[in-house]
N, C-alpha and C positions, 0 to 999 in steps of 0.2 A: 419338583422344581418350584411349584407355586409356593409351597410351605417355606422352602429355603429363601426364596426372594422376599417373602413376607418377614421372615426373621431378620434378613439383611436390612430391609427397609426400616424395621422397628429399631434395630441397633443404631442405624444412622440417625433416626429421629432422636433417640436417647442421647447420642453424642452431641447433636446440634442443640438440644434443649439444655444439656449440662453446660455447654459452652456459653449459651445465652444467659443462663442463670448466673454463672461465674462472672460474666461481664457486667451484669446488672448489680451484683453484690459489690464488685470492685468500684463501679461508678457511684454507688450509694455509700461507700465506705467513707467515714468521716475523715476530713483532711487532717494532716498532722498538725498538732498544736504549734502555733508560732512560738519561736524561741523568745523567752522573756529577756528584757535588757539586763545585762550583768555588769557589775563593776569590773573594770580591767585595770589591774594594778601591777606595779613592778618596783623592785628595789635593785639598784645597781651599785657596785662597789669596785673601786680601782685602787691599786697600790703600786707605787714606783719606788724602788730602792737602789741606791748606788753605794759602792764601797771601794776604797782605794785612796787616791789622792783627795777625794772628797767623800763625805758621808751625807747623803740626802734621803729624805723620806717625804713622799707626797701621797696623801690619801684623799680620795674623793668618795662621796656618798650621795646618791640621788634616789628619791622616792617619788613616784607619780601615781595617780589614780584618776579614773574618770568613768562616766556612765552616760549613755545616750538613751533617751526615751523618744517617744513619737514626736514631741514638740519641745523637748527640753534637753539640754546638754550641759554637763558639769565636768570640769576638769580642775585639778589642783596638783601642786608638787612642791618639793623643797630640795635643796641641795646644800652641801657643805664641802669646802676644800681647805686642807691644812697641810702645810709643808715646812720642813726645816732643812737647813744646810750647814754643814760643819766642814771647814776647810782643813787640809792636812796640817797638823801641828797646832791647831787652834784648840782652846780649852772649852769654849762655849759654842753652842749652836745658835744660828740666826734663823728667825722665822721668815720664810720667803713666800708663804701663801697662807692667808687666813681670811676666808670669805664665806658668805652664806646668802642664800636667796630663797624666796618662796612666792608662790602666786596662786590665785584662784580665779576662775572665769566661769560665768554662767551665761548660756545662750538660750534665748527663747525664740523658736522658729515661728514666724508669721506665715510663711509659705514653705514649700519644700526647700527653697534656696535662700530666702531673705530672712534675717534674724536680727534681733536686738541683743546686746550683750552688756554685761557689767564685769569689769576687769580690775583686779587689785594685785599689785606686786610690791614686794619689799626686799631690800638687800642691804648688806654691809660688806666693806672690803677694807680691812685694816692696812693692807699694803698700799692701797690707793688713797688712804686717808679719808675714806667715806665712812663716817660713823653710822649713818643710816640714810636710806632714801626710800620713801614710800610714794607710790603713784596710784591714783584712783582714776578710772576712766569708764564712763558709759558710752555707748555708741551703736552704730549699725554695721552689720556684716552681710556678706553675700557669697554664696558658693558658686563660683564660675564653673567648677567641675565637682560633681558629687556622685561618684560611683563607688562600687564595692572595693575596687583595688586602687583607686586614685581619687584625690580630692584637692581642690585648690580654692582658697577663700581669701577675701580681703576685708579689712575692717577700718573704720574711720570714726573718730569721735573726739569730743573735748576731754580734757583731763586736768588733774591737779596734782602737783608734786611738792612735797616738802622734804628737805634734806639737811644734813650737817656734814660739811667737809672741813677737816681740821677744827678750827674754832668758829667757822662761819656757818650760820644757819640761815636758810632761805626757803621761800615758798613761792610758787608761781603757777599760772594757768598755762596749760600746754594744749597742743593738738597731737593726738595720737593716730598714727597710720601704721597698720600692720598687715602682714601677709603670711599665709601658711600653706605648705604643700606636702602631701604625703603620697607615696607610691609603693605599692606591693610589687617588688621586683619578681618574686617567685613565691612559691608556697612557704619558703623558709627564710626569705630575706626581705627587708623593708628599707626604704630611704625616706628622709624627711629634710625639709628646709624651712626656716622661719626668718622673718625680718620685722623689726619693730623700730619706728622712728618717732621721737617725741621732742619737737622743738617748743621753746617758750613762745607764746603767741605774740608778745610784744617785743621779742628780742630773738629772732630766728637763728642767730649765730650761737645761741645757747641751746644746744640740743644733745640728746643721747640716742645713740643707735645700737641696737642689739641684733646680732645675726647668729644663726646656728645652721650647721649642715651636718647630717649624720647618716650612719648606715648600721643596720643590725641584722645578724644572721643567727638562726636557731642552732643550738649545739646538740639538742636531744630530740628524740622522736615526739615526745609529748609537748614540745615547744615551750617548756617552762624555763629552760636555761638558754641564754643567748649571749653572744659576743657583741659588744656595742662599741662603736667608735664615733666620736663627734668632735667638731671643731666649733668653738664658741668665740665670738669677737664682740667686745664691748668698746664703743668709741664715745668718749665724753669730750665734747669740743671745748668745754671750759672746766677742766679738772682743778683740784686744789693746787695752789701755788707751788711750783717746783716739781710737779708730778707729770708723768706722761699721759697723753690723751687716749692711747690705745692699749687694751689688754686682751691678749689672745690665749686661749686654752685649748690644747689638744688632749682629749680625754679618752682613754681606752678602759673599758670596765666589763665585768661579768654581771649580767642582769638576771634576776629571778622573777618570773611573771606568775601571777596568781589571780 
């Protein structure tokens, strides 16, 4: 009996020692290396066709990329839209959409939420008679919400715009006010909303407002292919003579992310 008890006690000590050793090894195991910042890029394309009493083609192409470091954030993108319409019995097609835009923004974080930024955007729209419009704006921004699945930020700063509408060229100082919101609805769906308002500082009724609201859902398990739908609204309070102030686009496209 004494021998058996000693054997049982020895076995128990071995088990306890092994467990303690495993716990110590686990505690001393090096932490998993932090994931290095990666470029997040996407290309989205959409195509709308009609046949019958009218023949229309509308194509959209959008490319974006961005990267976030510990104290730096960089984002840029470009888009193109082109469309034609041909009525029944007509011999020639009419261009009903021909526009392009590009932007780049750099953020420098001073704290976890406060940052300075430099923003540049350029665009043209033949249908709205905008030959070109380029806007430059430095300023300050702040993240009111900054979480993994949701963020909300606002930006404000001076700006400078130069443009050509029809045959009229102009340039002026602006005030830029912007807001951005992103929400991860689920593991496979995302929602976003942006608003940008830029009035001329000495003539506030001359302003341009850009707004966008969109949603995206992954189509594949690897999350590289997604269905995207967005509504874009551009309001120019002083458009070229004879043209409308408001331009709205509803865009549905397939996006590839890499």
